[in-house]
N, C-alpha and C positions, 0 to 999 in steps of 0.2 A: 534461421533465415535460409541457410544453404540447403537444408532438407526440403524446403518448399520450392526453391528455384530449380533444383535438379529435376524433379518430376515435371515442372512446367516446361523446362527445356526439352526433355524427352518427348513430351506430348506435342510441342511445337515442331520438333524435328521430324517425328514420325508422321504427323498429320500433313506436313508440307511435302514430304516425299510421296505419300500416297496421292495427294492432290495433283502434284506435278506429273506423276506417272500416267494419270488419266488423260492429260493433254499433250504430253510429249512421249510418244511411244518409242523412245530411244534408250539404249543402255547408257548408264547403269540404272536408270530409274525403274525400268521394269523388273530387273533382278532384285533391286533393293526392296521394291514394293512386295515382291513375292516372298522374300525373306521375312519381312515384317508380318505378312499374313501367316507364315508358319509359326513365328513367335507368338502371334495372337492365339493360334490354336493350342500351343503349349500352355500359355497362361490360362486360357479358357478351361483346359483340362484340370489344372490346379484349382481353379475357381469352382469347378463342379465338385472336386474333393472337399473343399472348404464348405461348400453348400451342404454336402452330405453330413459332415461333422456338425455343422450348425443345426441340421435337422434333428440329429440325435440329441444334441444339447438342449434345444428348446423343448422337445417332446419329453425328455427325461425330467426336465424341470417341472413341466406341467403335471406329469404323473406323480412325481415325488410330493408335490404340494396338493395333490388331489383337486386340481382345478376342474371347472365345469366340463363335462363330457370327456373326462380323462380316460375312460376305457377305449375311446376311439383312437387316442394317441398310442395306446398299447398295441392296438391292431395295426396302426401305421408302422410302428417300429418292427413288429413281427413280420409284416408283409415285406417291408424293405429288406430286412435281414435275409429272408428266404429267397427273394429274387436275386439279391447280390450274391448270396452263397451258391445258388444254382448256376448263375452266370459264370462265376469264377471256377466252379468245379467242372462243368461240362460245356460251357460256352453257349452260344446261340447261333442259329442259322448254320452257316458253313464253317464258322470259327470254332476251334477246339478250346477246351478249358484246361485247367491244371490236370484233371483226371482223364483227359482225352475227350472223345465224342460221346461216351456213354452208350455204346451200342446195345448193351443188354437192357438199359432203361428205355431206349428208343423202341426196342422190339415190343415192349409192354405198352408204352404210352402212345407210340406212333410218331413221336417227335421228342426233342430234347426237353427236359423239365422246364427250363426257362421259357421256351417257345410254347410249351403246352399250357402253362399258366397264363402266359400273355394272350394266347389266342382264345382260350376257353373261359378265362375269368376277367382279365382286364378289359378286353375288347367288349365283352357283354356289359360290364359295368359302365364303360364309356358310352356305349350306345344307349343305355338306360338314362344316363345323365343328360345326353343330348335330347332324348325324347321328352324329358321333363322340361327342358328349356323351351320346347315348343309351346307349352302352356303359358309360361311367362311372356313369351313373345306375343302370343295371342292377347294376353291381358294388356300388355303395353300398347299393342296396336289398337285395341278397343278404346283406351284412354286417349290415344293420339288422334283418332278419327272423330272424336266428338267435335261437331261443328260449332266453334265459338268465335271464329274470325274468318275473313276471306281466305287466308292461307290454309286454315284447317279444312274449310269446305273444298278447296282445290285438292288438297291431299286426300280427302275422303272420296271425292269423285274419281280421281285417278286410281286409287286403290280398288274401288268397286269395278271400274272398267277393266283393269288388268286382271282381277280375279275372275270376272265373268269371261273375259277373252281367253283365259288360259284353261277354261273348262268346256265341256261339251254343251253346257247351257248357253254359252255365248253363241256358239255355232248354230244352235237350234233357234235362238231368238231372232237372229239376223240372217239366217241361211236363206230365207225367202226373198231377200232383196235382190234386185237385178244387178248384173255385173257392172253396169254404169255407176252404181252407187256403192262400189266396193269399199270406198273410204268410210262408209258407215258400218261395215261389218265389225263386230266386236273383236274377233281375232286380229284383224288388221289394226284396229285402234290400240289394242294391247301391245302389239309388236312396235307400233309407232312410238308409244310412250316409253317402252323399254329401250328402243334403239336411239332415240334422240334426246328427250328431256332427261331421262335417267342417266344416260351415258354422259351428257354434258355436266350434270351435277357430280357424277363420280370423277370426271376429269378435273373439275374445279377443286374437289376435295384432294385429289392426288397432287395437283399443282401446289395447293396450300401446304400439304404435308411435306412436299419436296422443299419448298421455301423455308419451312420451319426446321427441317433437317440441316439445310445449308446454314441457317442462322445459328443453330446450336453448335454445329461443327466449327464455325468461325469463332464462336465464343470460347470453345475449348482450346482451339489452336492458338488463339491470341492471349489466352490466360485470363480472360474475363470471367469465365465460369470456372470456379475452383471448388465446387462441392465435393469432387472426388478426393480432395485433399483434407476434407473435414471442415472447410470454411463455408462461408455463405456466398 
């Protein structure tokens, strides 16, 4: 029982200090909140280390048992080991590694090995991944724009107006209208939709997200939510 009460007390105490420091900008609350943020960064560093060890454990298990697509897990571990090794030996950016900055290697590659692999391999793979997402987004948009209800027709019409207004076709189609009918120009309609209805919806989502964060935080501080202790 005591092992469960101590983490609950620490969570309540830390959360209460951070909460009070946001409304009472006086000492010692600001100093205590800063110290807690430093402790959080230290704990997060150990959490990253545990995550890396878990990565090795999970991937080694899948490789040992020859699970589906196990060669990809081999590539994952090799890539992870190479990047960590290069980062530890020669560092990245302006930071030096165990073996210094690796000036001789930089003279050949033009940058540190870690930065070279990151800029010439990882970033290109990331760009490829995001470009593939465009096709999934287009497929999802096509399914969403099928007019089956008044709401879907409204979404379809708004999407068509915005897409036309953001291209030169919209300016061409409504460019001949007089200035007195500027509100019928497709670029103006697209800007209006993006500035008002879309912004209002985004703000409503942000408000709902903020209320959800407040509710979750209160559940954690008051000890109602105890999933981090292994309970329900």
